[in-house]
N, CA, C and O atoms as CSV, one atom per row, in Angstrom:
chain,resi,resn,atom,element,x,y,z
A,1,UNK,N,N,87.904,72.520,98.259
A,1,UNK,CA,C,87.849,72.894,99.656
A,1,UNK,C,C,88.914,73.941,99.994
A,1,UNK,O,O,88.714,74.797,100.856
A,2,UNK,N,N,90.044,73.853,99.296
A,2,UNK,CA,C,91.119,74.804,99.551
A,2,UNK,C,C,90.726,76.218,99.123
A,2,UNK,O,O,91.094,77.195,99.775
A,3,UNK,N,N,89.978,76.320,98.026
A,3,UNK,CA,C,89.528,77.629,97.560
A,3,UNK,C,C,88.538,78.256,98.552
A,3,UNK,O,O,88.564,79.463,98.790
A,4,UNK,N,N,87.675,77.425,99.118
A,4,UNK,CA,C,86.731,77.925,100.115
A,4,UNK,C,C,87.474,78.423,101.351
A,4,UNK,O,O,87.140,79.472,101.902
A,5,UNK,N,N,88.464,77.679,101.776
A,5,UNK,CA,C,89.256,78.085,102.932
A,5,UNK,C,C,89.970,79.406,102.660
A,5,UNK,O,O,89.991,80.293,103.513
A,6,UNK,N,N,90.545,79.531,101.485
A,6,UNK,CA,C,91.231,80.770,101.101
A,6,UNK,C,C,90.248,81.944,101.076
A,6,UNK,O,O,90.564,83.030,101.560
A,7,UNK,N,N,89.068,81.725,100.516
A,7,UNK,CA,C,88.060,82.788,100.447
A,7,UNK,C,C,87.581,83.203,101.831
A,7,UNK,O,O,87.424,84.393,102.105
A,8,UNK,N,N,87.349,82.231,102.698
A,8,UNK,CA,C,86.902,82.553,104.052
A,8,UNK,C,C,87.990,83.259,104.847
A,8,UNK,O,O,87.696,84.172,105.619
A,9,UNK,N,N,89.241,82.849,104.671
A,9,UNK,CA,C,90.347,83.540,105.337
A,9,UNK,C,C,90.442,84.991,104.879
A,9,UNK,O,O,90.665,85.892,105.687
A,10,UNK,N,N,90.273,85.207,103.591
A,10,UNK,CA,C,90.340,86.562,103.052
A,10,UNK,C,C,89.172,87.404,103.560
A,10,UNK,O,O,89.364,88.560,103.937
A,11,UNK,N,N,87.972,86.842,103.573
A,11,UNK,CA,C,86.811,87.555,104.094
A,11,UNK,C,C,87.005,87.914,105.561
A,11,UNK,O,O,86.721,89.040,105.972
A,12,UNK,N,N,87.487,86.964,106.347
A,12,UNK,CA,C,87.729,87.206,107.770
A,12,UNK,C,C,88.771,88.314,107.956
A,12,UNK,O,O,88.618,89.172,108.825
A,13,UNK,N,N,89.818,88.293,107.146
A,13,UNK,CA,C,90.849,89.316,107.245
A,13,UNK,C,C,90.272,90.696,106.924
A,13,UNK,O,O,90.573,91.664,107.623
A,14,UNK,N,N,89.450,90.799,105.879
A,14,UNK,CA,C,88.873,92.085,105.510
A,14,UNK,C,C,87.920,92.610,106.569
A,14,UNK,O,O,87.927,93.802,106.877
A,15,UNK,N,N,87.108,91.736,107.125
A,15,UNK,CA,C,86.170,92.161,108.173
A,15,UNK,C,C,86.901,92.621,109.426
A,15,UNK,O,O,86.564,93.660,109.992
A,16,UNK,N,N,87.892,91.864,109.862
A,16,UNK,CA,C,88.626,92.259,111.069
A,16,UNK,C,C,89.462,93.506,110.816
A,16,UNK,O,O,89.635,94.325,111.719
A,17,UNK,N,N,89.986,93.664,109.591
A,17,UNK,CA,C,90.741,94.886,109.276
A,17,UNK,C,C,89.823,96.104,109.328
A,17,UNK,O,O,90.236,97.165,109.797
A,18,UNK,N,N,88.596,95.968,108.858
A,18,UNK,CA,C,87.638,97.079,108.932
A,18,UNK,C,C,87.317,97.417,110.388
A,18,UNK,O,O,87.212,98.590,110.744
A,19,UNK,N,N,87.163,96.406,111.220
A,19,UNK,CA,C,86.900,96.658,112.640
A,19,UNK,C,C,88.080,97.356,113.310
A,19,UNK,O,O,87.886,98.266,114.115
A,20,UNK,N,N,89.281,96.942,112.988
A,20,UNK,CA,C,90.465,97.584,113.558
A,20,UNK,C,C,90.563,99.030,113.084
A,20,UNK,O,O,90.941,99.914,113.853
A,21,UNK,N,N,90.224,99.273,111.814
A,21,UNK,CA,C,90.256,100.640,111.301
A,21,UNK,C,C,89.285,101.527,112.085
A,21,UNK,O,O,89.632,102.648,112.459
A,22,UNK,N,N,88.090,101.036,112.329
A,22,UNK,CA,C,87.117,101.827,113.082
A,22,UNK,C,C,87.510,101.944,114.547
A,22,UNK,O,O,87.200,102.945,115.194
A,23,UNK,N,N,88.191,100.929,115.077
A,23,UNK,CA,C,88.678,101.019,116.448
A,23,UNK,C,C,89.732,102.122,116.559
A,23,UNK,O,O,89.736,102.891,117.520
A,24,UNK,N,N,90.625,102.193,115.566
A,24,UNK,CA,C,91.642,103.249,115.569
A,24,UNK,C,C,90.987,104.626,115.475
A,24,UNK,O,O,91.419,105.567,116.141
A,25,UNK,N,N,89.953,104.746,114.656
A,25,UNK,CA,C,89.235,106.027,114.565
A,25,UNK,C,C,88.570,106.370,115.892
A,25,UNK,O,O,88.554,107.532,116.297
A,26,UNK,N,N,88.027,105.374,116.565
A,26,UNK,CA,C,87.398,105.611,117.867
A,26,UNK,C,C,88.398,106.064,118.916
A,26,UNK,O,O,88.111,106.965,119.705
A,27,UNK,N,N,89.577,105.441,118.930
A,27,UNK,CA,C,90.606,105.872,119.873
A,27,UNK,C,C,91.087,107.284,119.559
A,27,UNK,O,O,91.404,108.057,120.463
A,28,UNK,N,N,91.138,107.612,118.280
A,28,UNK,CA,C,91.525,108.969,117.902
A,28,UNK,C,C,90.520,109.975,118.447
A,28,UNK,O,O,90.909,111.011,118.987
A,29,UNK,N,N,89.239,109.680,118.312
A,29,UNK,CA,C,88.207,110.579,118.838
A,29,UNK,C,C,88.264,110.672,120.356
A,29,UNK,O,O,88.088,111.747,120.928
A,30,UNK,N,N,88.514,109.526,121.008
A,30,UNK,CA,C,88.620,109.524,122.467
A,30,UNK,C,C,89.789,110.391,122.919
A,30,UNK,O,O,89.639,111.235,123.802
A,31,UNK,N,N,90.949,110.180,122.312
A,31,UNK,CA,C,92.122,110.960,122.696
A,31,UNK,C,C,91.941,112.433,122.372
A,31,UNK,O,O,92.337,113.290,123.163
A,32,UNK,N,N,91.351,112.744,121.224
A,32,UNK,CA,C,91.132,114.145,120.859
A,32,UNK,C,C,90.155,114.818,121.830
A,32,UNK,O,O,90.265,116.016,122.088
A,33,UNK,N,N,89.225,114.070,122.353
A,33,UNK,CA,C,88.277,114.633,123.308
A,33,UNK,C,C,88.867,114.831,124.690
A,33,UNK,O,O,88.309,115.574,125.497
A,34,UNK,N,N,89.989,114.179,124.977
A,34,UNK,CA,C,90.591,114.288,126.310
A,34,UNK,C,C,91.682,115.352,126.400
A,34,UNK,O,O,92.219,115.592,127.481
A,35,UNK,N,N,92.016,115.988,125.286
A,35,UNK,CA,C,93.064,117.008,125.301
A,35,UNK,C,C,92.459,118.363,124.947
A,35,UNK,O,O,91.300,118.458,124.545
A,36,UNK,N,N,93.262,119.396,125.104
A,36,UNK,CA,C,92.809,120.740,124.744
A,36,UNK,C,C,92.643,120.854,123.241
A,36,UNK,O,O,93.187,120.066,122.468
A,37,UNK,N,N,91.882,121.850,122.855
A,37,UNK,CA,C,91.558,122.029,121.434
A,37,UNK,C,C,92.809,122.235,120.581
A,37,UNK,O,O,92.857,121.767,119.443
A,38,UNK,N,N,93.806,122.918,121.101
A,38,UNK,CA,C,95.005,123.205,120.313
A,38,UNK,C,C,95.851,121.955,120.078
A,38,UNK,O,O,96.683,121.957,119.171
A,39,UNK,N,N,95.675,120.902,120.849
A,39,UNK,CA,C,96.464,119.671,120.697
A,39,UNK,C,C,95.746,118.606,119.870
A,39,UNK,O,O,96.291,117.524,119.652
A,40,UNK,N,N,94.569,118.891,119.424
A,40,UNK,CA,C,93.780,117.900,118.691
A,40,UNK,C,C,94.449,117.502,117.378
A,40,UNK,O,O,94.484,116.319,117.039
A,41,UNK,N,N,94.970,118.454,116.650
A,41,UNK,CA,C,95.629,118.153,115.371
A,41,UNK,C,C,96.833,117.244,115.580
A,41,UNK,O,O,97.090,116.353,114.770
A,42,UNK,N,N,97.566,117.465,116.658
A,42,UNK,CA,C,98.725,116.621,116.961
A,42,UNK,C,C,98.292,115.178,117.242
A,42,UNK,O,O,98.934,114.235,116.778
A,43,UNK,N,N,97.222,115.009,117.988
A,43,UNK,CA,C,96.713,113.669,118.310
A,43,UNK,C,C,96.250,112.953,117.048
A,43,UNK,O,O,96.561,111.779,116.850
A,44,UNK,N,N,95.511,113.654,116.198
A,44,UNK,CA,C,95.014,113.050,114.961
A,44,UNK,C,C,96.181,112.663,114.047
A,44,UNK,O,O,96.185,111.576,113.468
A,45,UNK,N,N,97.160,113.544,113.921
A,45,UNK,CA,C,98.324,113.253,113.089
A,45,UNK,C,C,99.089,112.049,113.624
A,45,UNK,O,O,99.520,111.193,112.852
A,46,UNK,N,N,99.257,111.982,114.936
A,46,UNK,CA,C,99.958,110.853,115.554
A,46,UNK,C,C,99.234,109.545,115.269
A,46,UNK,O,O,99.865,108.551,114.911
A,47,UNK,N,N,97.924,109.539,115.425
A,47,UNK,CA,C,97.171,108.308,115.218
A,47,UNK,C,C,97.123,107.889,113.753
A,47,UNK,O,O,97.171,106.696,113.454
A,48,UNK,N,N,97.029,108.844,112.839
A,48,UNK,CA,C,97.063,108.511,111.415
A,48,UNK,C,C,98.430,107.933,111.051
A,48,UNK,O,O,98.517,106.964,110.298
A,49,UNK,N,N,99.494,108.529,111.587
A,49,UNK,CA,C,100.837,108.013,111.338
A,49,UNK,C,C,101.032,106.612,111.894
A,49,UNK,O,O,101.598,105.751,111.221
A,50,UNK,N,N,100.573,106.376,113.103
A,50,UNK,CA,C,100.697,105.043,113.702
A,50,UNK,C,C,99.900,104.003,112.928
A,50,UNK,O,O,100.354,102.873,112.750
A,51,UNK,N,N,98.713,104.384,112.467
A,51,UNK,CA,C,97.909,103.451,111.685
A,51,UNK,C,C,98.570,103.154,110.342
A,51,UNK,O,O,98.517,102.022,109.861
A,52,UNK,N,N,99.185,104.156,109.741
A,52,UNK,CA,C,99.884,103.943,108.468
A,52,UNK,C,C,101.070,103.008,108.637
A,52,UNK,O,O,101.283,102.113,107.819
A,53,UNK,N,N,101.833,103.213,109.685
A,53,UNK,CA,C,102.983,102.338,109.952
A,53,UNK,C,C,102.517,100.918,110.223
A,53,UNK,O,O,103.121,99.963,109.734
A,54,UNK,N,N,101.449,100.769,110.998
A,54,UNK,CA,C,100.972,99.421,111.312
A,54,UNK,C,C,100.433,98.714,110.063
A,54,UNK,O,O,100.604,97.502,109.928
A,55,UNK,N,N,99.792,99.440,109.157
A,55,UNK,CA,C,99.325,98.828,107.902
A,55,UNK,C,C,100.497,98.368,107.054
A,55,UNK,O,O,100.459,97.281,106.478
A,56,UNK,N,N,101.531,99.180,106.974
A,56,UNK,CA,C,102.714,98.807,106.196
A,56,UNK,C,C,103.413,97.597,106.803
A,56,UNK,O,O,103.859,96.712,106.073
A,57,UNK,N,N,103.515,97.546,108.132
A,57,UNK,CA,C,104.161,96.401,108.782
A,57,UNK,C,C,103.325,95.134,108.608
A,57,UNK,O,O,103.879,94.042,108.483
A,58,UNK,N,N,102.004,95.268,108.600
A,58,UNK,CA,C,101.173,94.106,108.329
A,58,UNK,C,C,101.420,93.596,106.921
A,58,UNK,O,O,101.486,92.387,106.695
A,59,UNK,N,N,101.557,94.511,105.978
A,59,UNK,CA,C,101.830,94.115,104.600
A,59,UNK,C,C,103.141,93.340,104.518
A,59,UNK,O,O,103.226,92.349,103.792
A,60,UNK,N,N,104.149,93.769,105.243
A,60,UNK,CA,C,105.447,93.095,105.203
A,60,UNK,C,C,105.459,91.778,105.976
A,60,UNK,O,O,106.028,90.790,105.511
A,61,UNK,N,N,104.837,91.762,107.144
A,61,UNK,CA,C,104.951,90.589,108.028
A,61,UNK,C,C,103.675,89.752,108.094
A,61,UNK,O,O,103.722,88.536,107.911
A,62,UNK,N,N,102.568,90.378,108.349
A,62,UNK,CA,C,101.324,89.644,108.586
A,62,UNK,C,C,100.798,88.922,107.365
A,62,UNK,O,O,100.341,87.784,107.466
A,63,UNK,N,N,100.857,89.565,106.218
A,63,UNK,CA,C,100.355,88.926,105.006
A,63,UNK,C,C,101.196,87.701,104.663
A,63,UNK,O,O,100.663,86.677,104.237
A,64,UNK,N,N,102.500,87.808,104.847
A,64,UNK,CA,C,103.375,86.666,104.572
A,64,UNK,C,C,103.099,85.509,105.534
A,64,UNK,O,O,103.234,84.346,105.153
A,65,UNK,N,N,102.719,85.810,106.758
A,65,UNK,CA,C,102.397,84.754,107.712
A,65,UNK,C,C,101.070,84.082,107.366
A,65,UNK,O,O,100.910,82.877,107.559
A,66,UNK,N,N,100.113,84.872,106.849
A,66,UNK,CA,C,98.801,84.302,106.522
A,66,UNK,C,C,98.815,83.527,105.210
A,66,UNK,O,O,98.244,82.441,105.122
A,67,UNK,N,N,99.457,84.076,104.205
A,67,UNK,CA,C,99.468,83.462,102.871
A,67,UNK,C,C,100.912,83.297,102.393
A,67,UNK,O,O,101.370,84.072,101.553
A,68,UNK,N,N,101.626,82.316,102.906
A,68,UNK,CA,C,103.058,82.213,102.593
A,68,UNK,C,C,103.363,81.890,101.140
A,68,UNK,O,O,104.464,82.207,100.692
A,69,UNK,N,N,102.475,81.287,100.381
A,69,UNK,CA,C,102.776,80.922,99.012
A,69,UNK,C,C,102.352,81.945,97.984
A,69,UNK,O,O,102.591,81.742,96.794
A,70,UNK,N,N,101.731,83.038,98.396
A,70,UNK,CA,C,101.156,83.981,97.444
A,70,UNK,C,C,102.017,85.194,97.158
A,70,UNK,O,O,101.695,85.978,96.265
A,71,UNK,N,N,103.074,85.363,97.873
A,71,UNK,CA,C,103.871,86.572,97.771
A,71,UNK,C,C,105.273,86.223,97.322
A,71,UNK,O,O,105.814,85.200,97.742
A,72,UNK,N,N,105.870,87.036,96.489
A,72,UNK,CA,C,107.243,86.794,96.090
A,72,UNK,C,C,108.156,87.205,97.246
A,72,UNK,O,O,108.233,88.376,97.619
A,73,UNK,N,N,108.827,86.228,97.786
A,73,UNK,CA,C,109.698,86.500,98.916
A,73,UNK,C,C,110.947,87.229,98.449
A,73,UNK,O,O,111.446,87.011,97.345
A,74,UNK,N,N,111.421,88.073,99.294
A,74,UNK,CA,C,112.538,88.928,98.942
A,74,UNK,C,C,113.525,88.946,100.097
A,74,UNK,O,O,113.178,89.302,101.223
A,75,UNK,N,N,114.742,88.564,99.806
A,75,UNK,CA,C,115.807,88.619,100.805
A,75,UNK,C,C,116.962,89.378,100.182
A,75,UNK,O,O,117.478,88.977,99.139
A,76,UNK,N,N,117.366,90.454,100.800
A,76,UNK,CA,C,118.460,91.253,100.259
A,76,UNK,C,C,119.784,90.726,100.791
A,76,UNK,O,O,119.928,90.483,101.989
A,77,UNK,N,N,120.737,90.554,99.908
A,77,UNK,CA,C,122.075,90.132,100.305
A,77,UNK,C,C,122.972,91.359,100.419
A,77,UNK,O,O,122.648,92.429,99.904
A,78,UNK,N,N,124.074,91.193,101.081
A,78,UNK,CA,C,124.983,92.304,101.310
A,78,UNK,C,C,125.638,92.848,100.055
A,78,UNK,O,O,126.038,94.011,100.030
A,79,UNK,N,N,125.758,92.033,99.010
A,79,UNK,CA,C,126.451,92.487,97.802
A,79,UNK,C,C,125.526,93.182,96.812
A,79,UNK,O,O,125.948,93.485,95.696
A,80,UNK,N,N,124.297,93.437,97.183
A,80,UNK,CA,C,123.374,94.139,96.309
A,80,UNK,C,C,122.508,93.232,95.457
A,80,UNK,O,O,121.545,93.701,94.850
A,81,UNK,N,N,122.825,91.936,95.395
A,81,UNK,CA,C,121.978,91.015,94.639
A,81,UNK,C,C,120.810,90.581,95.520
A,81,UNK,O,O,120.812,90.813,96.729
A,82,UNK,N,N,119.816,89.949,94.903
A,82,UNK,CA,C,118.611,89.580,95.630
A,82,UNK,C,C,118.223,88.150,95.323
A,82,UNK,O,O,118.565,87.601,94.275
A,83,UNK,N,N,117.509,87.567,96.252
A,83,UNK,CA,C,116.974,86.223,96.081
A,83,UNK,C,C,115.465,86.350,95.960
A,83,UNK,O,O,114.809,86.827,96.887
A,84,UNK,N,N,114.905,85.930,94.836
A,84,UNK,CA,C,113.461,85.899,94.671
A,84,UNK,C,C,113.013,84.451,94.628
A,84,UNK,O,O,113.655,83.627,93.976
A,85,UNK,N,N,111.947,84.133,95.295
A,85,UNK,CA,C,111.408,82.786,95.237
A,85,UNK,C,C,109.890,82.866,95.291
A,85,UNK,O,O,109.336,83.801,95.870
A,86,UNK,N,N,109.218,81.898,94.695
A,86,UNK,CA,C,107.764,81.957,94.576
A,86,UNK,C,C,107.031,81.088,95.596
A,86,UNK,O,O,105.847,81.314,95.842
A,87,UNK,N,N,107.688,80.116,96.189
A,87,UNK,CA,C,107.000,79.231,97.126
A,87,UNK,C,C,107.659,79.304,98.493
A,87,UNK,O,O,108.781,79.790,98.638
A,88,UNK,N,N,106.951,78.820,99.472
A,88,UNK,CA,C,107.453,78.812,100.840
A,88,UNK,C,C,108.716,77.965,100.953
A,88,UNK,O,O,109.665,78.358,101.632
A,89,UNK,N,N,108.737,76.806,100.293
A,89,UNK,CA,C,109.893,75.916,100.349
A,89,UNK,C,C,111.107,76.572,99.695
A,89,UNK,O,O,112.214,76.510,100.230
A,90,UNK,N,N,110.898,77.203,98.534
A,90,UNK,CA,C,112.001,77.892,97.873
A,90,UNK,C,C,112.531,79.025,98.747
A,90,UNK,O,O,113.737,79.262,98.810
A,91,UNK,N,N,111.627,79.712,99.412
A,91,UNK,CA,C,112.032,80.800,100.293
A,91,UNK,C,C,112.901,80.257,101.429
A,91,UNK,O,O,113.962,80.810,101.720
A,92,UNK,N,N,112.454,79.183,102.066
A,92,UNK,CA,C,113.224,78.615,103.170
A,92,UNK,C,C,114.596,78.152,102.709
A,92,UNK,O,O,115.587,78.373,103.405
A,93,UNK,N,N,114.671,77.509,101.542
A,93,UNK,CA,C,115.966,77.072,101.014
A,93,UNK,C,C,116.884,78.263,100.766
A,93,UNK,O,O,118.065,78.233,101.110
A,94,UNK,N,N,116.327,79.305,100.167
A,94,UNK,CA,C,117.131,80.492,99.859
A,94,UNK,C,C,117.628,81.172,101.124
A,94,UNK,O,O,118.780,81.604,101.187
A,95,UNK,N,N,116.773,81.271,102.127
A,95,UNK,CA,C,117.183,81.922,103.377
A,95,UNK,C,C,118.249,81.082,104.074
A,95,UNK,O,O,119.249,81.624,104.547
A,96,UNK,N,N,118.050,79.769,104.145
A,96,UNK,CA,C,119.056,78.910,104.780
A,96,UNK,C,C,120.382,78.985,104.037
A,96,UNK,O,O,121.445,79.047,104.655
A,97,UNK,N,N,120.317,78.981,102.717
A,97,UNK,CA,C,121.540,79.088,101.922
A,97,UNK,C,C,122.234,80.414,102.196
A,97,UNK,O,O,123.458,80.461,102.318
A,98,UNK,N,N,121.472,81.474,102.291
A,98,UNK,CA,C,122.042,82.801,102.557
A,98,UNK,C,C,122.644,82.873,103.957
A,98,UNK,O,O,123.743,83.398,104.133
A,99,UNK,N,N,121.934,82.350,104.949
A,99,UNK,CA,C,122.400,82.437,106.325
A,99,UNK,C,C,123.644,81.589,106.538
A,99,UNK,O,O,124.603,82.042,107.162
A,100,UNK,N,N,123.637,80.361,106.024
A,100,UNK,CA,C,124.728,79.444,106.299
A,100,UNK,C,C,125.879,79.587,105.313
A,100,UNK,O,O,126.865,78.860,105.432
A,101,UNK,N,N,125.793,80.492,104.348
A,101,UNK,CA,C,126.891,80.668,103.392
A,101,UNK,C,C,127.989,81.565,103.951
A,101,UNK,O,O,129.061,81.674,103.355
A,102,UNK,N,N,127.739,82.196,105.069
A,102,UNK,CA,C,128.742,83.109,105.643
A,102,UNK,C,C,129.678,82.403,106.585
A,102,UNK,O,O,130.576,83.029,107.149
């Protein structure tokens, strides 16, 4: 049952991500149609940049919220060393240890 849940969550994520991608393209066309011809390239560049930033932030934050056990957690310490952990519990222990060690 857990595999089915994981598969359905992944399918739902892919479908909604495709809809958001097309929504962003639609807003780009709307904005480009509302400005002068010389400003169209600026609008398209702005929207592509915003979509790229939002995809990267989803990779950092959203994916970890959806699938907490599937990603190697990474916490950078001030001395240049790093804490890697494979499970949600290990991640929480490492973060608490890092936060309360100061």
